N, C-alpha and C positions, 0 to 999 in steps of 0.2 A: 216631750212632744205634745202630749195631751193637754198640758197647761197652756202651751203656745196656741194650740188650736182654739181652746176655750177663750183665751185672751183676744185672739183675732175675731172670733165670733161676737164677743161683747163690743169690740170696737166697731165692727160692721153694723150692728144693731143701733148703737148710739149715733153713728154717722147717718144712718138711714133716717132716724127721727129728726136729727138736726137739719139735714138737707131738705126734707119735705116741708119743714116749717120756715127755714131761714131763707131759702131762695124762692123768689116769686118769678121764676123762669118757667115757661111751659115745658112739660115733660116730653113733648114731642120735638123739642129743640135742643135740650141738654141732657146728657147722661153722665154720671160720675161713678168711677170705680173707687170705693172708699179706701182701698189699700193697694199700693204698688211698691216694689222694693228692688234695689240693685246694689251690688258692690263690685269691686275691681276684678275678682276672680271667680266667684261662684254664682251667686244668685242674680237673676234678671227677671223682668216681667215681659210677657208676650201677650199681644192682643191681635185677634183676627177680626177683620171687618169685611163682610160680604154684602153685595147688592144682589139679592136673589131674583131680580127681574119680576117683581109682582105686577099683576095687571093694573094695580092702582098706583104704581110708582112712576115718577119721572125717570128718564133714562140716565141722568147724572145727578149725583148728590154731593155737594161740597161739605167738607168736615174740617174741623180744627181740633187737634189733640194737644192738650196742655197739661204738664205736670203741676201739681199744687203742693206746697208744703215742703219742698226739698230745700235743704240748707244751702246746697250748691246751686250754681247757675245751671238751669236745665232748659233745653231747647223746646220749641213748639213746632208741631208739624201740621201743615195745611195741605190738603189734597182733595181731589175730586174723584169719586169712585163711580165707574160706569156700570151699567146693567151687566150682570154676569161676572163681574170682577171680584177678586178677593185681595185685600191688602194685609200684609203682615207688619205689625208695628212692634219694635223691641224697645223697651225702656231699659237702658244700660248705662254703666259708667263709661266715660270716654276711653278709659284704658282697660276695658274688660278684655280678658285674655282670649276668650273663644268666640264671643259674639260681637262682631264689629263689621264695619263696611268693607273690610278686606276679606273676611271669611264668608260673608253672605252678600251676594250681589244679585239684584233683580230690580226691575223698574217698579215692582209693586211691593218693595220692602222699604220701610221707613225706620229711622232710628231717632228716638228721643233720648239724647245723651245728657247725663249729669256730669259736670266737669270735676267734681270732687271724687277722689279715688276711694274714699271710705264708704261704709255702708250708708245708703240713703233710703228713705221711705217717705211716702206721702200718698196723695190721691192723683187720679188721672181724670181730667175733665174732657169730654167730647162734646163739641158744640156744632150745630148745623150752621153752615155759612149763610143760608137764606134767613132774612130777617122776618119772614112771614110764613111760618110753617103751617098755618091754617089755610093758606090760599090753595085753590084748586085750579089746575090747568085743564081746560076742556079741549080734547083732541078728537079726531075722527074715531079713534078706538076707545074713547070713554074719558072719564075723569081721572086725572093724574095728580098725585100728592107728593110734595117735597118735604118730608120730615123724617125724624129718626125711627119712626115706627115702620119705615119701609126697608130698613137694613137689618142685618143680623150681626151681632157682636158677641165675642166670647174672649176669654183670656185666662192666663195662668201665671202664678209666681213659680218659676222653675229653679230647682236646685240640682244642677247636672251632676255634681260629685256623688250624690246619693241616689240619682235617678228618681227623685221625688219632687213634690211641689203641691200646690193646691189651687183650686179654681178661683178666679176673680169674680166678684159680683158687680153688676152695673145697676145703679139706682137710676130709674127713669127710662129703661129701655123696653119699649113695646108692650108694657103692661097697662097703659092707659090710652089705647088707640081711640080714635074719634069716629063717630058715626057720620056718614055722608048725608047731607041734605040735598034737596032738589036745587038749591041755589049754588053759587060758586064758592061757598065758605063751609067750614066744618064747625060742628058744635061739639062740646064735650060729651063724652059717653063712650060706649064700647061698640065695636062692630066692623070697622073698616078692614082689619087684618084677619 
């Protein structure tokens, strides 16, 4: 188990370095989890996305979750999260024995299913639907921003048979928030969150 944790840590660090240099996508528009996995009967990945209704946030934020690197065909999930809502996303095999659309039903539950019944692993990419995450909407209650820095995300790789698992990391989430200027655009820097 210790060797597996060390191996996963090395993969996460290597992925972090490659993502920051390889993708020229703004960090307030895309976040990537370097590791997700699932298989037919035991392991699955869980992601929670919450819109905490920040004063600086628009009331609805559109997102697309896409698995990357799965050998099987894997679905993509696009949704809009409103202020105060939480979505639960499960990355599972289509034939998973306990986590599926028959056992978990709710309008705020989404499944990203891999059609292969064997063990699958890869990455999970979350992208903002808005093409301009630096735009600011000026309303009567102040400036409102539509970007990933306005939502909260967390996740875990779950192994139900042993009641264990480990947390997922998201590269690009809320660590590079932008400072608000007097104009209607944002500049790079820290400070809005």
